[in-house]
N, CA and C atoms as a LAMMPS dump frame, in Angstrom:
ITEM: TIMESTEP
0
ITEM: NUMBER OF ATOMS
222
ITEM: BOX BOUNDS ff ff ff
-5.0000000000000000e+02 5.0000000000000000e+02
-5.0000000000000000e+02 5.0000000000000000e+02
-5.0000000000000000e+02 5.0000000000000000e+02
ITEM: ATOMS id mol type element x y z
1 1 1 N -178.987 223.783 223.284
2 1 2 C -179.435 222.78 222.189
3 1 3 C -178.393 221.37 222.279
4 2 1 N -178.843 220.222 221.925
5 2 2 C -177.701 219.501 221.722
6 2 3 C -177.805 218.961 220.622
7 3 1 N -176.085 218.99 220.261
8 3 2 C -175.982 218.836 218.652
9 3 3 C -176.411 217.777 217.873
10 4 1 N -177.052 217.361 217.023
11 4 2 C -177.346 216.9 216.528
12 4 3 C -176.673 215.836 215.592
13 5 1 N -176.356 214.359 215.783
14 5 2 C -175.507 213.967 214.989
15 5 3 C -175.571 213.605 213.662
16 6 1 N -174.881 213.865 212.847
17 6 2 C -174.606 213.412 211.393
18 6 3 C -174.407 211.956 211.105
19 7 1 N -175.524 211.91 209.755
20 7 2 C -175.575 210.504 209.165
21 7 3 C -174.145 209.821 209.153
22 8 1 N -173.161 210.603 208.708
23 8 2 C -172.401 209.828 208.558
24 8 3 C -171.523 209.25 210.008
25 9 1 N -171.65 210.255 211
26 9 2 C -171.351 209.565 212.349
27 9 3 C -172.003 208.827 213.103
28 10 1 N -173.242 208.934 212.532
29 10 2 C -174.402 207.309 213.249
30 10 3 C -173.625 206.315 212.267
31 11 1 N -173.478 206.403 210.685
32 11 2 C -173.147 204.963 210.579
33 11 3 C -171.601 204.563 211.013
34 12 1 N -170.926 205.445 211.27
35 12 2 C -169.728 205.202 211.585
36 12 3 C -169.557 204.583 212.869
37 13 1 N -170.798 204.527 213.719
38 13 2 C -170.864 204.22 215.407
39 13 3 C -171.941 202.995 215.239
40 14 1 N -172.42 203.062 214.125
41 14 2 C -173.045 201.479 214.681
42 14 3 C -174.686 202.69 215.016
43 15 1 N -175.012 203.634 215.66
44 15 2 C -175.574 204.636 216.595
45 15 3 C -176.819 205.459 215.754
46 16 1 N -178.065 204.412 215.638
47 16 2 C -178.476 205.778 214.579
48 16 3 C -180.67 205.689 215.9
49 17 1 N -180.133 205.148 217.257
50 17 2 C -181.081 206.159 217.64
51 17 3 C -181.856 207.117 218.079
52 18 1 N -180.877 207.877 218.165
53 18 2 C -180.731 209.858 217.294
54 18 3 C -181.522 210.282 216.592
55 19 1 N -180.829 209.915 215.166
56 19 2 C -181.838 209.888 214.511
57 19 3 C -182.992 209.52 213.471
58 20 1 N -183.288 208.218 214.475
59 20 2 C -184.453 207.686 214.012
60 20 3 C -185.535 208.656 215.077
61 21 1 N -185.331 209.014 216.139
62 21 2 C -186 210.052 217.127
63 21 3 C -186.141 211.43 216.436
64 22 1 N -185.003 211.879 215.747
65 22 2 C -184.9 212.848 215.447
66 22 3 C -185.866 213.081 213.815
67 23 1 N -185.969 212.223 213.081
68 23 2 C -186.027 212.23 211.415
69 23 3 C -187.137 210.817 211.061
70 24 1 N -187.337 210.718 212.574
71 24 2 C -188.748 210.174 212.163
72 24 3 C -190.14 210.914 211.652
73 25 1 N -190.874 210.44 210.729
74 25 2 C -192.004 211.569 210.377
75 25 3 C -193.296 211.794 211.148
76 26 1 N -192.655 210.732 212.055
77 26 2 C -194.001 211.203 213.672
78 26 3 C -193.66 211.655 214.541
79 27 1 N -194.421 212.53 214.767
80 27 2 C -194.268 213.138 216.45
81 27 3 C -194.322 212.219 217.425
82 28 1 N -192.547 212.339 217.992
83 28 2 C -192.451 211.491 219.717
84 28 3 C -192.008 212.179 220.568
85 29 1 N -193.02 212.063 221.797
86 29 2 C -192.356 212.781 222.935
87 29 3 C -192.541 211.757 224.034
88 30 1 N -191.38 212.461 224.943
89 30 2 C -190.783 211.702 226.399
90 30 3 C -191.378 212.671 227.23
91 31 1 N -191.95 211.976 228.2
92 31 2 C -192.623 212.684 229.251
93 31 3 C -192.295 212.171 230.788
94 32 1 N -192.588 213.024 231.218
95 32 2 C -192.078 212.566 233.083
96 32 3 C -193.497 213.376 234.023
97 33 1 N -194.392 212.911 234.348
98 33 2 C -195.143 213.288 235.044
99 33 3 C -195.64 214.948 234.942
100 34 1 N -196.501 214.511 233.091
101 34 2 C -196.872 215.185 232.21
102 34 3 C -196.18 216.76 231.886
103 35 1 N -195.217 216.347 232.231
104 35 2 C -193.487 217.286 231.541
105 35 3 C -192.918 216.992 230.446
106 36 1 N -193.143 217.858 229.539
107 36 2 C -192.135 217.239 228.515
108 36 3 C -190.668 217.139 228.623
109 37 1 N -190.217 216.153 228.677
110 37 2 C -188.725 216.297 228.789
111 37 3 C -187.929 216.376 227.258
112 38 1 N -188.332 215.726 226.389
113 38 2 C -188.059 215.734 224.985
114 38 3 C -188.734 215.683 223.779
115 39 1 N -188.882 216.225 222.75
116 39 2 C -189.761 215.758 221.808
117 39 3 C -188.826 215.559 220.394
118 40 1 N -189.265 214.965 219.357
119 40 2 C -188.975 215.544 218.357
120 40 3 C -189.234 216.464 216.952
121 41 1 N -188.704 216.884 216.304
122 41 2 C -189.491 218.435 215.631
123 41 3 C -190.181 218.049 215.068
124 42 1 N -190.802 216.975 214.729
125 42 2 C -192.258 216.643 213.893
126 42 3 C -193.439 216.522 214.842
127 43 1 N -193.308 216.57 216.441
128 43 2 C -194.322 216.72 217.266
129 43 3 C -194.269 218.283 217.721
130 44 1 N -193.163 218.903 217.898
131 44 2 C -193.103 220.174 217.851
132 44 3 C -193.191 221.462 217.112
133 45 1 N -193.562 220.813 215.38
134 45 2 C -194.197 221.077 214.23
135 45 3 C -195.713 221.227 214.728
136 46 1 N -195.926 220.109 214.738
137 46 2 C -197.329 220.016 215.339
138 46 3 C -198.174 220.859 215.894
139 47 1 N -197.937 221.441 217.381
140 47 2 C -198.312 222.202 218.003
141 47 3 C -197.762 223.367 217.779
142 48 1 N -196.967 223.798 216.228
143 48 2 C -196.882 225.43 216.295
144 48 3 C -194.897 226.048 217.293
145 49 1 N -194.602 224.762 217.978
146 49 2 C -193.392 225.53 218.768
147 49 3 C -191.987 224.459 218.016
148 50 1 N -191.156 225.204 218.489
149 50 2 C -190.102 224.376 218.46
150 50 3 C -189.633 223.262 219.672
151 51 1 N -188.56 221.977 219.526
152 51 2 C -188.323 221.66 220.701
153 51 3 C -187.591 222.025 221.713
154 52 1 N -187.022 223.177 221.261
155 52 2 C -186.326 224.109 223.08
156 52 3 C -188.31 225.191 223.648
157 53 1 N -188.644 224.953 222.792
158 53 2 C -189.67 225.749 223.298
159 53 3 C -190.831 224.856 224.571
160 54 1 N -190.608 223.152 223.913
161 54 2 C -191.49 222.726 224.649
162 54 3 C -190.625 221.956 225.918
163 55 1 N -189.417 221.585 225.19
164 55 2 C -188.558 221.001 226.739
165 55 3 C -188.607 221.415 227.774
166 56 1 N -189.393 220.585 229.069
167 56 2 C -189.181 221.011 230.655
168 56 3 C -190.518 221.894 230.82
169 57 1 N -191.266 221.841 229.673
170 57 2 C -193.174 222.601 229.731
171 57 3 C -194.295 221.357 230.546
172 58 1 N -195.011 221.907 231.057
173 58 2 C -195.989 221.281 231.028
174 58 3 C -197.039 221.054 230.011
175 59 1 N -197.387 219.391 229.543
176 59 2 C -198.2 219.996 228.319
177 59 3 C -199.492 221.07 228.554
178 60 1 N -199.408 221.66 229.835
179 60 2 C -200.537 222.645 229.667
180 60 3 C -200.774 223.39 228.697
181 61 1 N -199.505 223.977 227.923
182 61 2 C -199.018 224.571 226.785
183 61 3 C -199.481 223.933 225.881
184 62 1 N -200.082 222.864 225.661
185 62 2 C -200.89 222.729 224.581
186 62 3 C -202.098 222.746 224.309
187 63 1 N -202.712 222.948 225.403
188 63 2 C -204.358 222.696 225.107
189 63 3 C -204.482 224.437 225.133
190 64 1 N -205.942 224.348 224.612
191 64 2 C -206.242 226.016 224.984
192 64 3 C -206.141 226.671 226.121
193 65 1 N -206.24 225.881 227.162
194 65 2 C -206.957 226.533 228.23
195 65 3 C -206.633 225.947 229.826
196 66 1 N -205.932 226.302 231.119
197 66 2 C -205.386 225.929 231.829
198 66 3 C -206.848 225.154 231.866
199 67 1 N -208.063 225.377 232.459
200 67 2 C -208.96 224.646 232.564
201 67 3 C -209.073 223.279 231.501
202 68 1 N -208.907 223.059 230.744
203 68 2 C -209.353 222.151 229.57
204 68 3 C -207.961 221.317 229.985
205 69 1 N -207.118 221.685 230.523
206 69 2 C -205.795 220.54 231.079
207 69 3 C -205.981 220.117 232.525
208 70 1 N -206.481 220.893 233.035
209 70 2 C -207.159 220.263 234.158
210 70 3 C -208.386 219.143 234.179
211 71 1 N -209.155 219.426 233.52
212 71 2 C -210.182 218.835 233.16
213 71 3 C -209.986 217.616 232.547
214 72 1 N -208.78 217.213 231.868
215 72 2 C -208.519 215.974 230.739
216 72 3 C -207.906 214.776 231.921
217 73 1 N -206.945 215.962 232.922
218 73 2 C -206.052 215.424 234.224
219 73 3 C -207.133 214.595 235.216
220 74 1 N -208.281 214.829 235.178
221 74 2 C -209.107 214.704 236.487
222 74 3 C -209.694 213.48 235.862
């Protein structure tokens, strides 16, 4: 897992992108071909997972069944 930047480091470098992604109070997910590439902790908690649990998993993990996942895709 990548280390989260500290608030002090973000202010010093003026790079707030990672902090905003991680601490925004809404769920954010980055996907590629229906695969979770990354998400913030808020998104993971909405589904009862950790970020590490969801990374590189297909969205099927978030559906009650494989059939429902396939139906939504189709």
